[in-house]
N, C-alpha and C positions, 0 to 999 in steps of 0.2 A: 242335585243333579239339574233341577230346571233354572238355578241361577246359571251354572255354566252354559246351559243353551242358550239362555238370556244374552250372557257375556258374548259369546262367540256369535249370535244373530245380529246384536248391536253393533260389534265390530264390521261384520260383513256389510250389512245392511243400512246402518246408521239409523237405526231404531228398533224398539223391540217387537219380537213375536207376538201375535194374537194367538195363544196358545189352547187358550179354550173353545174359542170359534174360528179356527184357521180359515183363511181366505186364499193364499198364495200356495203355490206349490213348496215353497220354501219352508211355510210354516206348516204345512201339511207334512211335511217330512220330519220336522222337528216334534210334532205332536206325537206322531206314531214312533219316534225314538223314545219319548216320555212314557207312553201311555200302554203301547203295544208291545207284548212278548211275544213274538212268532218265531217257532222254531226251525221254521222251513228257509228263514233266511240265510242260514249258515250254510248250507252246501251250495247254495247259488254266488255266496260271497268267495268261496274256495275255487280258484282257476281248475285247481286238479279234478276236485267233483264235479264241477258244472261241465267239463267238459266229459267226464262220464255220463252225467244225466242228459246231455245232448245224444251220446252216442246211443244211449239205451232207447232214445226215441227214434232210433231209427235215421239220423241225419250225421254219422261220424264224416263224411264227405266235406262238411263245410267247417271242420276244424283244422286249425294248424297243428299238424303232428308235434306231438311231445318226444323228443328225441332222449329224455332220462328227466326222471322225478326222484326225490328223496329227501331225507330230513337233514341230509349235509351232503355237500359234494362229494363226488366218490375219491379215490386218491388221485394224484396227480396224474399218475401213469394211466389211470383209466378214464381220461379226458379227453377224447379224441372226436369232437362232433365237427361236422363237415361247416366252413366258414360261409357266410357269416351265420352268426347264430346270437340268440340273447337268452342270457340269464335272469329267471323272475324269481320274485317271491309270489307263492300260492294265495296270498293274503294282503298284499300291500300294493297300494296306488302310486305308480312312478317308481317303483321298485325294480328297475330295470338295469341290467348291465348288457351292452351290445358290444359284442367282440366280432370285429367286422375281419379281422386278420390276425396271423401269430404275433404282430406289434401289440394287440390289445390284450394279449392272454399273461397279464402281469397278475400272476396269481397271489401274491402275498397282500396285493391291494384288494384283489376280489375277495379271497378270503375273509379280509376283514369287513368288507364291506357287506357280506351275507352273514356274517356272525351277529352283525349290528340287527339287521332284519329280526333274527329268530328271538331277540331280545325285546326289540319295539314294537310290540304287536297292539295288543289290548289296551286303549286308554279311555279310561273309567269316565273322563270329563266328557267324550265325544258321544255319549250314550250308545256307540255301536255294540250292544252286549253281545250281539251273533259273534263277533269275533273271538270271542274267549273262549268259544265253543269249535275253534278250528286248529287243529295241529299247525304250525309252522312247518312248510315244506318249501324245496327248490323245485324250479323246472326248468329245463332248456329246451327251447323251440329254434327250428331255423327262423331267421330272418327274414321275413317276405319282402317283398319288392325290391328296390334296388340298395345294394349295400351303404351307399352314402347319404340315404335319407330314410326316414320312415312314412309309411304307405299312408293315404289319406284314412281317417276313422269318422265312422257314420255311428251315430248314436242315435237310436230310435227310442223314444219316450212312449210308451203304451199307458193307457188309462182304460180300465175295465177291457183290457185286453185288444184293445185298438190303437194303433200307431196316432199319435195326433202331433206328436214334434219331431222334427229330424235335426241333428246337428250335424253339421260336416266340419270336421277340423283338420287343415292342412297346414304345412311347414311347420310341425310339432316340435322340430330340433332347434329352430332356428327361432323367429318372431310366429308365435302361433296365430292364425287366423281361423275364424270361426263363421259360420254361415248357420242361419236358423231358418228351417224350412216348414211348411205344412206339410200334411200327407201326400198332398199333390205336387209337392216338389216346388210351390211358390215360395219366394223369398219372404221373409217376416221382419218386420220392423221391431224387433225384439233382441237383446245381448243375453249371454250369461257370462257372469262374472264368476271369477274364482276368488275366495275370500283370501 
């Protein structure tokens, strides 16, 4: 397990992680994956359950509506969602199918892709153990923003409950652009690299 994390870290950062005394954000994440077992992570990693949690906190108005959810797509005759919409996995990152109009409803291809999502879930070598506690499901949501582009994505990184870093991602379907800001929306001279 530790070897797997070190190899992935080396590939991404070109050095080994300091796992006994982590200093960087990335090292601290790897340390937690190795040494913490917190059952609270699973509900927040499940897109469907996370929506329930937010709604139960009294904030349903901030959620993107769910048009449908379940373990398998309904029969084809029951798939009448308004365009544009997106089909998502409840536990995958980037597992989305954007359906902007009837020409994108290529059901044979869509069904093949979502079938792979349900078998390609928990990867032990990534050490994200909480995913094994999540039943794979699908959800359909309206595609927000313009039909031909994805909306700007805002990521708020909180430490001890306080937002400290904001990442703004634009042009996510073309050439991803990212800006990192402090909590006062001032630009930071830092970058975030995907491995």
